[in-house]
C-alpha positions as CSV (number, residue, x, y, z in Angstrom):
1,X,-14.8,-5.6,-8.1
2,X,-15.8,-6.0,-4.3
3,X,-13.1,-8.2,-3.5
4,X,-10.9,-5.8,-4.7
5,X,-12.3,-3.4,-2.4
6,X,-12.2,-5.6,0.6
7,X,-8.5,-6.4,-0.4
8,X,-7.3,-2.5,-0.8
9,X,-9.4,-1.9,2.1
10,X,-7.9,-4.3,4.4
11,X,-4.2,-3.3,3.2
12,X,-5.0,0.4,4.0
13,X,-6.3,-0.2,7.5
14,X,-3.4,-2.9,8.4
15,X,-0.6,-0.5,7.1
16,X,-2.1,2.4,9.4
17,X,-2.4,-0.5,12.2
18,X,1.0,-0.9,11.6
19,X,2.1,2.5,12.1
20,X,-0.3,3.4,14.9
21,X,0.4,0.7,17.3
22,X,3.4,0.2,19.6
23,X,6.1,-2.1,18.3
24,X,6.8,-5.3,20.2
25,X,9.9,-4.3,21.0
26,X,8.6,-1.1,23.1
27,X,8.6,-1.6,26.5
28,X,6.3,-3.1,28.2
29,X,7.1,-5.9,25.5
30,X,4.3,-8.6,26.7
31,X,1.6,-5.9,26.5
32,X,2.5,-5.0,22.9
33,X,2.9,-8.1,22.2
34,X,-0.4,-9.5,23.4
35,X,-2.0,-6.4,21.4
36,X,-0.7,-7.3,18.1
37,X,-1.3,-10.9,18.7
38,X,-4.9,-10.1,18.4
39,X,-5.4,-7.3,16.1
40,X,-3.1,-9.1,13.5
41,X,-4.8,-12.2,13.9
42,X,-6.7,-11.9,10.4
43,X,-9.4,-10.1,11.1
44,X,-11.3,-9.4,7.7
45,X,-11.6,-5.4,8.8
46,X,-15.3,-5.3,7.9
47,X,-15.9,-2.2,10.4
48,X,-12.8,0.1,8.9
49,X,-14.0,-0.7,5.2
50,X,-17.6,0.2,6.2
51,X,-16.1,3.3,7.6
52,X,-14.3,4.2,4.5
53,X,-16.5,3.1,1.7
54,X,-19.4,5.7,3.7
55,X,-16.8,8.2,3.3
56,X,-16.0,7.2,-0.2
57,X,-19.7,7.4,-0.9
58,X,-19.9,10.5,0.6
59,X,-16.6,12.6,-0.8
60,X,-16.8,10.6,-4.0
61,X,-13.3,9.5,-3.3
62,X,-11.5,8.1,-0.4
63,X,-10.7,10.8,1.9
64,X,-7.1,11.6,2.9
65,X,-6.2,9.9,6.4
66,X,-9.9,8.2,7.1
67,X,-7.8,4.9,7.4
68,X,-6.6,6.1,11.0
69,X,-10.5,6.3,12.0
70,X,-10.8,2.6,10.5
71,X,-7.9,1.5,12.6
72,X,-9.0,2.9,15.5
73,X,-12.5,1.3,15.0
74,X,-10.7,-1.9,14.8
75,X,-8.8,-1.7,17.7
76,X,-12.1,-0.8,20.0
77,X,-13.3,-3.8,18.0
78,X,-10.5,-6.2,18.9
79,X,-10.8,-4.8,22.8
80,X,-14.3,-6.0,22.8
81,X,-13.0,-9.5,21.3
82,X,-10.2,-9.8,23.8
83,X,-12.4,-9.2,26.8
84,X,-15.3,-11.1,25.4
85,X,-13.1,-14.3,25.3
86,X,-11.8,-13.8,29.0
87,X,-13.1,-16.9,31.5
88,X,-15.4,-14.5,33.3
89,X,-17.5,-13.7,30.0
90,X,-17.5,-16.4,27.1
91,X,-14.5,-18.3,27.9
92,X,-13.4,-19.0,24.8
93,X,-10.1,-20.8,23.7
94,X,-10.2,-19.7,20.0
95,X,-10.6,-16.5,18.0
96,X,-9.8,-15.8,14.4
97,X,-8.2,-19.0,13.9
98,X,-5.4,-18.7,16.8
99,X,-5.3,-18.8,20.6
100,X,-7.3,-16.3,22.1
101,X,-5.4,-13.6,24.1
102,X,-5.6,-14.7,27.5
103,X,-4.9,-18.1,26.4
104,X,-1.7,-17.0,24.8
105,X,-0.4,-14.4,27.3
106,X,-2.5,-15.0,30.3
107,X,-5.7,-13.1,31.6
108,X,-4.1,-10.0,33.5
109,X,-2.2,-9.4,30.1
110,X,-5.3,-9.7,28.2
111,X,-7.1,-7.7,30.3
112,X,-4.7,-5.1,30.1
113,X,-3.9,-5.4,26.2
114,X,-8.1,-5.1,25.8
115,X,-7.3,-1.8,27.9
116,X,-4.6,-0.4,26.2
117,X,-6.3,-1.1,22.9
118,X,-9.1,0.9,23.7
119,X,-6.8,4.0,25.1
120,X,-4.8,4.1,22.3
121,X,-8.0,4.4,20.0
122,X,-9.2,7.0,21.7
123,X,-5.7,9.1,21.2
124,X,-5.8,8.3,17.4
125,X,-9.6,9.6,17.2
126,X,-8.2,12.9,19.1
127,X,-5.6,13.2,16.2
128,X,-8.0,12.5,13.1
129,X,-7.5,14.8,10.1
130,X,-10.5,16.2,9.9
131,X,-12.1,19.5,11.1
132,X,-12.3,19.9,14.7
133,X,-16.4,19.9,14.9
134,X,-16.4,16.3,13.2
135,X,-13.6,15.1,15.0
136,X,-15.6,15.7,18.3
137,X,-19.0,14.2,16.7
138,X,-17.2,11.4,15.4
139,X,-15.4,10.8,19.1
140,X,-19.2,11.0,20.6
141,X,-20.7,8.7,18.0
142,X,-18.3,6.1,19.1
143,X,-17.8,6.6,22.9
144,X,-22.0,6.1,22.8
145,X,-21.6,3.2,20.3
146,X,-19.2,1.7,22.6
147,X,-21.0,2.6,26.2
148,X,-23.3,1.4,28.3
149,X,-26.9,2.8,27.0
150,X,-28.0,1.1,23.9
151,X,-24.0,0.5,23.1
152,X,-21.6,-2.4,23.1
153,X,-20.7,-2.5,27.2
154,X,-24.5,-2.3,27.8
155,X,-25.4,-5.1,25.3
156,X,-22.5,-7.3,26.9
157,X,-24.7,-6.7,30.4
158,X,-27.8,-7.8,29.1
159,X,-26.3,-10.9,27.3
160,X,-24.9,-12.1,30.8
161,X,-27.8,-11.6,32.6
162,X,-30.0,-13.2,30.0
163,X,-28.1,-16.3,30.1
164,X,-29.7,-18.1,32.8
165,X,-33.6,-17.8,31.4
166,X,-34.9,-18.2,28.1
167,X,-34.9,-14.2,26.8
168,X,-38.0,-12.8,24.9
169,X,-37.6,-11.4,21.1
170,X,-37.3,-7.5,22.4
171,X,-34.7,-8.6,24.8
172,X,-32.4,-10.7,21.9
173,X,-33.2,-7.7,19.7
174,X,-31.8,-5.5,22.2
175,X,-28.7,-7.2,22.9
176,X,-28.0,-7.8,19.0
177,X,-28.5,-4.0,18.6
178,X,-26.4,-2.8,21.2
179,X,-23.8,-5.1,21.4
180,X,-23.0,-5.6,17.5
181,X,-25.1,-3.5,15.6
182,X,-24.2,-0.3,17.5
183,X,-20.6,0.0,16.4
184,X,-21.0,-1.5,13.0
185,X,-23.5,1.8,12.8
186,X,-21.3,4.0,14.4
187,X,-18.8,2.9,11.7
188,X,-20.9,3.6,8.7
189,X,-21.9,7.1,10.5
190,X,-18.1,8.2,11.4
191,X,-17.1,7.4,7.8
192,X,-19.8,9.8,6.8
193,X,-19.0,12.5,9.3
194,X,-15.4,12.6,8.3
195,X,-16.2,12.7,4.5
196,X,-18.6,15.9,5.6
197,X,-21.8,14.3,5.5
198,X,-25.0,16.7,5.6
199,X,-27.3,15.8,8.9
200,X,-29.7,14.1,6.4
201,X,-27.0,11.9,4.9
202,X,-26.2,11.2,8.1
203,X,-29.5,10.1,9.3
204,X,-29.8,7.7,6.2
205,X,-26.4,6.2,7.1
206,X,-27.6,5.8,10.9
207,X,-30.8,4.0,9.5
208,X,-28.5,1.8,7.2
209,X,-26.0,0.8,9.7
210,X,-29.0,-0.2,12.4
211,X,-30.4,-2.6,10.1
212,X,-27.3,-4.2,8.5
213,X,-25.8,-4.3,12.1
214,X,-28.9,-6.4,13.3
215,X,-28.7,-8.7,10.4
216,X,-25.0,-9.1,10.5
217,X,-25.6,-10.6,14.0
218,X,-28.3,-13.0,12.9
219,X,-26.3,-14.4,10.5
220,X,-23.5,-14.6,12.8
221,X,-25.3,-16.8,15.3
222,X,-27.0,-18.7,12.2
223,X,-23.0,-19.6,11.2
224,X,-22.4,-20.6,14.6
225,X,-24.9,-23.4,14.5
226,X,-23.9,-24.2,10.5
227,X,-20.6,-24.2,10.3
228,X,-17.5,-25.5,11.6
229,X,-14.8,-24.1,14.3
230,X,-12.1,-24.4,11.3
231,X,-14.7,-22.5,9.1
232,X,-15.7,-19.8,11.4
233,X,-12.1,-19.3,13.0
234,X,-13.5,-19.2,16.3
235,X,-15.1,-22.0,18.5
236,X,-18.7,-23.2,16.9
237,X,-21.6,-23.5,19.0
238,X,-20.6,-21.3,21.9
239,X,-24.2,-19.7,20.9
240,X,-26.2,-22.3,20.3
241,X,-26.9,-23.6,24.2
242,X,-30.3,-22.9,25.2
243,X,-29.2,-20.3,27.9
244,X,-27.8,-18.2,25.1
245,X,-30.1,-15.2,23.4
246,X,-29.8,-15.3,20.0
247,X,-32.2,-15.3,16.9
248,X,-31.8,-19.0,15.7
249,X,-32.0,-20.3,19.4
250,X,-35.8,-18.2,19.8
251,X,-36.9,-18.5,16.0
252,X,-35.2,-21.1,14.3
253,X,-32.3,-20.7,11.7
254,X,-34.9,-20.5,8.6
255,X,-37.1,-17.8,10.2
256,X,-33.6,-16.3,11.1
257,X,-32.4,-16.0,8.0
258,X,-35.9,-14.4,6.4
259,X,-35.2,-11.8,9.0
260,X,-31.8,-11.1,7.9
261,X,-33.0,-10.8,4.5
262,X,-36.0,-8.4,5.4
263,X,-33.1,-6.0,7.3
264,X,-31.0,-6.0,4.2
265,X,-33.7,-4.9,2.1
266,X,-34.8,-2.1,4.8
267,X,-31.2,-1.2,5.0
268,X,-30.5,-0.9,1.0
269,X,-33.5,1.3,0.7
270,X,-31.8,3.6,3.0
271,X,-29.1,3.8,0.4
272,X,-31.3,4.8,-2.7
273,X,-30.9,8.6,-2.4
274,X,-27.1,8.4,-2.8
275,X,-27.6,6.7,-6.3
276,X,-24.6,5.0,-8.2
277,X,-22.3,6.2,-5.5
278,X,-23.6,3.6,-3.1
279,X,-22.8,1.0,-5.2
280,X,-20.1,-0.5,-3.6
281,X,-21.8,0.0,0.0
282,X,-24.6,-1.7,-1.4
283,X,-22.3,-4.6,-2.2
284,X,-20.8,-4.7,0.8
285,X,-24.1,-4.8,2.8
286,X,-25.0,-8.0,0.2
287,X,-21.5,-9.8,1.1
288,X,-22.4,-9.1,5.2
289,X,-25.4,-11.2,4.9
290,X,-25.0,-13.8,2.0
291,X,-22.2,-15.5,4.4
292,X,-24.7,-17.7,4.7
293,X,-24.8,-18.9,0.9
């Protein structure tokens, strides 16, 4: 059943992305080709699917048009990957099993492709098919999650600054919560907002997203240690160097996995009040953390 949910969610989001992104014959052709190269590189669409399933849990069925919110989240996630792979940051050659955007199109076009995906995402968000009040809250949540204060960009900066000395546990947690968990949390929360979630439900969704997002990044770092580049679809071992701020580098693989399991249990506790409606979101949480098995 979970695999069907993943397949259906990916298809729904990919169809929306195909419709919402400029075609490759639209000027400037090189830029639109680069955007699509990275967006359609075979990503799992986990953030959009979390968004859709959060909305389904609140509304009882998939809210019409929520796939466009999911598509905007995927654009933002892909923009962050394009920029993260650049020589000035992680300097990576492989992403989602294919050459990174700057390897395929050059650094200048890659930078602009990331910028263009971010800009297009907000254009899509501004036109979401939900009440204006919800739309404003969704845009605010996503902007904060991708910004500098406890958001993705701020987390990236602290990650860069931590490379030249051994980071402590508080710094590693800040990096993971900001650089990764913030957008995952926003995906869950905005799916709920799109579906009309009440404030108490939004609070539970936020707490769920924060816990599952941190656990997801811990497992990601463990997989970077234990799997090959072919298995990962990106260069293995990039985060295993002594200067990288990760849970495995600080605590080792076994204790990191224990921490991820603790966070999973904590996340699932926030879904208890939703009862049977949370079944799919619960299964997704297990899937995100049990990739290690």
